C-alpha positions as CSV (number, residue, x, y, z in Angstrom):
1,M,24.3,84.7,120.5
2,K,27.1,83.5,122.4
3,N,30.2,84.6,122.6
4,T,34.3,84.2,122.0
5,R,35.0,82.0,125.1
6,E,31.5,80.1,124.9
7,F,32.1,78.7,121.3
8,L,36.4,78.0,122.9
9,E,35.5,76.2,125.6
10,R,32.9,75.0,123.0
11,L,35.3,73.8,120.8
12,V,38.0,72.8,123.7
13,N,35.2,69.9,125.6
14,D,32.6,68.8,122.7
15,E,35.1,67.1,120.3
16,N,32.2,66.5,117.7
17,F,31.7,70.4,117.8
18,A,35.8,70.7,116.8
19,K,35.3,67.8,114.2
20,E,32.6,70.8,112.5
21,F,36.0,72.9,111.9
22,D,38.3,71.3,110.6
23,K,39.0,71.3,107.7
24,I,38.3,75.4,107.9
25,K,41.3,77.4,106.6
26,D,40.2,81.0,106.6
27,F,38.5,83.1,108.3
28,E,34.8,84.3,107.0
29,T,33.8,80.8,106.7
30,L,35.5,79.9,110.5
31,K,33.5,83.1,111.7
32,E,29.9,82.0,109.0
33,K,30.0,78.4,110.5
34,A,30.4,79.1,113.7
35,K,27.0,81.8,113.0
36,K,25.2,79.2,112.5
37,E,26.3,77.3,115.3
38,G,25.5,80.2,117.8
39,Y,28.6,82.2,117.6
40,D,29.6,85.4,117.2
41,I,32.8,85.9,117.3
42,S,35.5,87.7,116.6
43,K,39.0,88.9,116.2
44,E,38.9,91.4,118.8
45,E,37.8,89.3,121.7
46,Y,40.0,87.0,121.3
47,N,42.9,89.7,121.3
48,K,40.6,90.8,124.8
49,L,40.8,87.3,125.7
50,E,44.9,86.4,125.3
51,L,44.5,90.3,127.4
52,E,42.9,89.0,129.9
53,V,44.8,85.9,130.9
54,E,47.9,87.3,130.7
55,K,47.0,90.4,132.9
56,H,45.6,88.5,135.2
57,L,48.1,86.0,136.0
58,S,51.2,86.7,137.1
59,D,54.1,84.9,135.4
60,E,54.7,82.2,138.4
61,Q,51.0,81.4,138.4
62,L,51.2,81.0,133.8
63,E,55.2,79.0,134.5
64,S,52.5,76.8,136.3
65,A,49.1,76.5,135.3
66,S,48.6,72.9,133.8
67,G,52.3,71.0,134.9
68,G,54.1,73.2,133.2
69,S,54.7,76.4,130.9
70,A,50.8,77.8,130.3
71,K,52.4,81.2,128.8
72,Q,54.1,79.8,126.2
73,F,51.3,76.8,125.7
74,F,48.8,79.9,125.7
75,K,50.7,81.2,123.1
76,D,51.8,78.2,120.7
77,F,47.6,78.0,121.0
78,G,47.2,80.8,119.8
79,E,49.9,80.4,117.2
80,G,47.7,77.6,115.3
81,F,50.8,75.3,116.5
82,V,49.1,72.9,119.9
83,K,50.5,69.7,119.2
84,G,50.6,66.3,121.3
85,F,47.2,66.3,122.9
86,T,44.5,64.8,122.0
87,G,40.7,65.3,121.1
88,T,39.8,68.3,120.0
89,L,43.2,70.5,120.9
90,N,45.0,70.0,117.5
91,V,41.4,71.9,115.7
92,V,40.9,74.8,118.5
93,G,44.6,75.4,117.7
94,N,43.7,75.8,114.2
95,V,40.9,77.2,114.2
96,V,42.5,80.0,117.0
97,G,45.3,80.4,114.6
98,L,43.0,81.6,112.1
99,L,41.2,84.3,114.7
100,T,44.4,85.7,115.4
101,G,45.4,85.2,111.7
102,K,48.9,83.4,112.4
């Protein structure tokens, strides 16, 4: 089984895969659908990923990443408020919102 990080990476990089998760509205449905696709996802693992990003990158690195405020992006991303991006990021934002419960 693949993990939460691999699941999110595929959501970001595979638009057809992401479309399969576009209409999911609750975490349990998300988890079941992901499991059918070979992913074992969890809120706990997502929280660890978020802490890992904050731990290993300084504020300056976070601010300079992606030409903007990566820290704010990660916060917004986690809350499901990703806007203005094409392709999969709106779906990813929604999925991460379900993972964080926000």
